[in-house]
Residue frames as a rotation matrix with the C-alpha (Angstrom) as fourth column:
MET 1
0.254 0.088 -0.963 -13.77
-0.965 -0.047 -0.259 2.91
-0.068 0.995 0.073 18.20
LEU 2
0.474 -0.023 0.880 -13.88
-0.127 0.987 0.094 -0.71
-0.871 -0.156 0.465 17.09
LEU 3
0.003 -0.577 -0.817 -11.30
-0.976 -0.180 0.124 -1.96
-0.218 0.797 -0.564 14.60
PRO 4
0.958 0.288 0.000 -11.39
-0.277 0.920 -0.278 -5.19
-0.080 0.266 0.961 12.59
GLY 5
0.601 -0.737 0.310 -8.35
0.435 0.627 0.646 -7.45
-0.670 -0.254 0.697 12.30
PRO 6
0.345 -0.515 0.785 -6.99
0.912 -0.011 -0.409 -5.98
0.220 0.857 0.466 9.04
LEU 7
0.482 -0.123 0.868 -6.68
0.045 -0.985 -0.165 -2.49
0.875 0.119 -0.469 10.60
ARG 8
0.990 -0.016 -0.142 -5.37
0.143 0.036 0.989 -3.44
-0.010 -0.999 0.038 14.04
GLY 9
0.257 -0.965 0.056 -1.76
0.965 0.259 0.028 -3.49
-0.042 0.047 0.998 12.92
GLU 10
-0.161 -0.255 0.953 -2.00
0.463 -0.873 -0.155 0.25
0.872 0.416 0.259 12.25
ALA 11
0.425 0.381 0.821 -3.09
-0.535 -0.625 0.568 0.82
0.730 -0.681 -0.062 15.86
GLY 12
-0.442 -0.748 0.496 -0.52
-0.853 0.178 -0.491 -1.28
0.279 -0.640 -0.716 17.72
GLY 13
-0.855 0.112 -0.506 -2.72
0.092 0.994 0.064 -4.38
0.510 0.008 -0.860 17.59
ALA 14
-0.825 0.565 0.017 -5.63
-0.184 -0.240 -0.953 -2.79
-0.535 -0.789 0.302 19.47
SER 15
-0.655 0.691 0.306 -9.16
0.720 0.450 0.527 -3.91
0.227 0.566 -0.793 18.64
ARG 16
0.568 0.821 -0.060 -10.73
0.782 -0.515 0.350 -0.98
0.256 -0.246 -0.935 20.48
LEU 17
-0.643 -0.727 0.241 -9.52
0.630 -0.681 -0.374 2.62
0.436 -0.089 0.895 20.70
THR 18
0.283 0.680 -0.676 -10.83
0.890 -0.448 -0.078 5.33
-0.356 -0.580 -0.733 22.98
VAL 19
-0.530 -0.352 0.772 -11.11
0.662 -0.741 0.117 8.74
0.531 0.573 0.625 21.36
ALA 20
-0.576 0.248 -0.779 -11.88
0.645 -0.448 -0.619 11.72
-0.503 -0.859 0.098 23.56
ALA 21
-0.921 0.192 -0.340 -13.10
-0.328 -0.852 0.408 14.00
-0.211 0.487 0.847 20.79
GLY 22
-0.351 0.871 0.344 -16.76
0.734 0.485 -0.476 14.07
-0.581 0.085 -0.809 19.95
GLY 23
-0.241 0.357 -0.903 -19.15
-0.368 -0.894 -0.255 16.22
-0.898 0.270 0.347 18.03
THR 24
0.661 0.411 -0.628 -18.75
-0.729 0.154 -0.667 14.91
-0.178 0.898 0.401 14.50
LEU 25
0.868 -0.352 0.349 -17.13
0.390 0.920 -0.042 11.94
-0.306 0.172 0.936 12.84
ARG 26
0.595 -0.671 0.442 -14.62
0.208 -0.402 -0.892 14.33
0.776 0.623 -0.099 11.25
THR 27
0.418 -0.407 0.812 -13.50
-0.818 -0.558 0.142 15.51
0.395 -0.723 -0.566 14.70
VAL 28
0.751 -0.101 0.652 -13.11
-0.334 0.794 0.508 11.93
-0.569 -0.600 0.563 15.91
LEU 29
0.804 -0.444 0.395 -11.10
0.595 0.606 -0.529 10.95
-0.005 0.660 0.751 12.83
ASP 30
0.554 -0.625 0.550 -8.93
-0.236 -0.752 -0.616 14.06
0.798 0.212 -0.564 13.13
GLU 31
0.453 -0.373 0.810 -7.99
-0.881 -0.047 0.471 13.04
-0.138 -0.927 -0.349 16.68
LEU 32
0.812 -0.119 0.572 -7.44
0.095 0.993 0.071 9.45
-0.576 -0.004 0.817 15.60
ASP 33
0.795 -0.502 0.341 -5.19
0.389 -0.010 -0.921 10.66
0.466 0.865 0.187 12.78
GLY 34
0.503 -0.609 0.613 -3.11
-0.673 -0.721 -0.163 12.67
0.542 -0.331 -0.773 15.26
VAL 35
0.314 -0.333 0.889 -2.41
-0.773 0.454 0.444 9.58
-0.551 -0.826 -0.115 17.37
TRP 36
-0.033 -0.215 0.976 -2.45
0.275 0.937 0.216 6.82
-0.961 0.276 0.028 14.71
PRO 37
-0.059 0.023 -0.998 -1.57
-0.707 -0.707 0.026 8.51
-0.705 0.707 0.058 11.37
ARG 38
-0.934 -0.282 -0.221 -1.11
-0.355 0.644 0.678 5.24
-0.049 0.711 -0.701 9.47
LEU 39
-0.576 0.807 0.131 -4.58
0.686 0.564 -0.460 4.14
-0.445 -0.176 -0.878 10.56
GLY 40
0.052 0.585 -0.809 -5.96
-0.020 -0.810 -0.587 7.53
-0.998 0.046 -0.030 9.56
ARG 41
-0.473 -0.311 -0.824 -4.54
-0.788 -0.269 0.554 7.12
-0.394 0.911 -0.118 6.05
ARG 42
-0.980 0.174 0.094 -6.26
0.196 0.921 0.338 3.74
-0.028 0.349 -0.937 5.74
ILE 43
-0.241 0.952 -0.191 -9.63
0.753 0.059 -0.655 5.35
-0.612 -0.302 -0.731 6.57
ARG 44
0.708 0.474 -0.524 -9.41
0.115 -0.809 -0.576 8.70
-0.697 0.347 -0.627 4.72
ASP 45
0.500 -0.498 0.709 -7.79
0.855 0.152 -0.496 9.70
0.139 0.854 0.502 1.45
GLU 46
-0.526 -0.850 -0.031 -5.39
0.849 -0.523 -0.071 12.57
0.044 -0.064 0.997 0.79
ARG 47
-0.494 0.439 0.751 -8.33
0.023 -0.856 0.516 15.01
0.869 0.272 0.412 0.57
GLY 48
-0.904 0.113 0.413 -9.58
-0.426 -0.142 -0.893 13.94
-0.042 -0.983 0.177 3.98
GLU 49
0.077 0.969 -0.236 -12.62
-0.970 0.128 0.206 12.11
0.229 0.213 0.950 2.57
LEU 50
0.233 0.078 0.969 -13.61
-0.496 0.867 0.049 8.59
-0.837 -0.492 0.241 3.60
ARG 51
-0.827 -0.491 -0.272 -12.09
-0.505 0.441 0.742 6.01
-0.244 0.751 -0.613 1.31
ARG 52
-0.087 0.895 -0.437 -14.82
-0.960 0.042 0.277 4.45
0.266 0.444 0.856 -0.80
TYR 53
-0.029 0.035 -0.999 -13.91
-0.122 0.992 0.039 0.92
0.992 0.123 -0.025 0.31
VAL 54
-0.918 -0.248 -0.311 -14.17
0.282 0.145 -0.948 1.76
0.280 -0.958 -0.063 4.02
ASN 55
0.112 0.985 0.130 -17.50
0.244 -0.154 0.957 1.70
0.963 -0.076 -0.258 5.83
VAL 56
-0.931 -0.361 0.054 -17.88
0.068 -0.317 -0.946 3.62
0.359 -0.877 0.319 9.08
TYR 57
0.064 0.971 -0.228 -20.80
0.475 0.171 0.863 3.15
0.878 -0.164 -0.451 11.45
VAL 58
-0.813 -0.164 0.558 -21.79
-0.368 -0.599 -0.712 5.38
0.451 -0.784 0.426 14.35
ASP 59
-0.551 0.579 0.601 -23.89
-0.562 0.275 -0.780 3.48
-0.617 -0.767 0.174 16.86
GLY 60
-0.378 0.325 0.867 -24.72
0.387 0.906 -0.171 0.96
-0.841 0.271 -0.468 14.13
GLU 61
0.739 0.672 -0.054 -25.78
0.268 -0.366 -0.891 3.50
-0.618 0.644 -0.451 11.50
ASP 62
0.084 -0.686 0.723 -23.81
0.996 0.083 -0.037 3.90
-0.035 0.723 0.690 8.27
CYS 63
-0.233 -0.233 -0.944 -22.30
0.447 -0.888 0.109 7.37
-0.864 -0.396 0.311 8.47
ARG 64
-0.968 -0.142 0.205 -22.90
0.242 -0.348 0.906 7.94
-0.058 0.927 0.371 4.76
HIS 65
-0.226 0.962 0.153 -26.62
0.620 0.021 0.784 7.98
0.751 0.272 -0.601 5.54
ALA 66
0.545 0.401 -0.736 -26.19
0.838 -0.287 0.464 10.18
-0.025 -0.870 -0.492 8.60
GLY 67
0.965 -0.112 -0.239 -24.19
-0.101 -0.993 0.055 13.11
-0.243 -0.029 -0.970 7.26
GLY 68
0.617 -0.786 -0.043 -20.89
0.270 0.263 -0.926 11.52
0.739 0.560 0.374 6.24
LEU 69
-0.403 -0.876 -0.265 -17.98
0.642 -0.064 -0.764 13.13
0.652 -0.478 0.588 8.03
ASP 70
-0.673 0.237 0.701 -20.43
-0.476 -0.864 -0.165 15.58
0.566 -0.444 0.694 9.59
ALA 71
0.190 0.729 -0.657 -22.40
0.182 0.632 0.754 12.73
0.965 -0.263 -0.013 11.22
PRO 72
0.329 -0.039 0.944 -22.91
-0.812 -0.522 0.261 13.50
0.482 -0.852 -0.203 14.90
VAL 73
-0.080 -0.410 -0.909 -20.92
0.322 0.852 -0.413 11.45
0.943 -0.325 0.064 17.40
GLY 74
0.640 0.434 0.634 -22.22
-0.428 -0.484 0.763 11.78
0.638 -0.760 -0.124 20.93
ASP 75
-0.239 -0.687 0.686 -20.41
-0.965 0.091 -0.246 11.02
0.107 -0.721 -0.685 24.17
GLY 76
-0.310 0.022 0.950 -19.98
-0.482 0.858 -0.177 7.28
-0.820 -0.513 -0.255 24.55
ALA 77
0.675 0.555 -0.486 -20.94
-0.684 0.225 -0.693 6.58
-0.275 0.801 0.532 20.93
GLU 78
0.126 -0.594 0.795 -19.52
0.139 0.804 0.579 3.47
-0.982 0.037 0.184 19.34
VAL 79
0.464 -0.108 -0.879 -17.73
-0.835 -0.383 -0.394 4.06
-0.294 0.918 -0.268 16.03
GLN 80
0.311 -0.313 0.898 -16.93
0.160 0.948 0.275 0.98
-0.937 0.058 0.345 13.98
VAL 81
0.071 -0.397 -0.915 -14.65
-0.911 -0.399 0.103 0.94
-0.406 0.826 -0.390 10.95
LEU 82
0.286 0.076 0.955 -15.06
0.130 0.985 -0.117 -1.89
-0.949 0.158 0.272 8.43
PRO 83
-0.540 -0.466 -0.701 -13.04
-0.663 -0.278 0.695 -2.11
-0.519 0.840 -0.159 5.23
SER 84
0.578 0.743 -0.338 -14.98
-0.785 0.393 -0.478 -3.68
-0.222 0.542 0.810 2.36
VAL 85
-0.282 -0.602 0.747 -14.03
-0.257 0.798 0.546 -7.22
-0.925 -0.038 -0.379 1.50
ALA 86
0.348 0.336 -0.875 -13.79
-0.926 -0.024 -0.377 -8.22
-0.147 0.942 0.303 -2.16
GLY 87
-0.734 -0.606 0.305 -13.34
-0.519 0.791 0.324 -11.62
-0.438 0.080 -0.895 -3.63
GLY 88
0.107 0.828 -0.551 -15.17
-0.990 0.140 0.019 -14.37
0.093 0.543 0.834 -5.26
């Protein structure tokens, strides 16, 4: 899993995390949440849904167009988390 600068502090400064779970994005995020709960709360809300200002890509494809949390994540897939940036 690739993390941008604003989220690295929640994962001990790491820019890349290895997650053993696969299958679906939900499974990957559940494992991530078990190891890095503060990071998990930045990605998903209290209902377990993706926060609307966070974009998650699985092998370059926006997960919202590939099944959301049920998007398949194969072995060796690259998951990238990008919080939206606002400003003007």
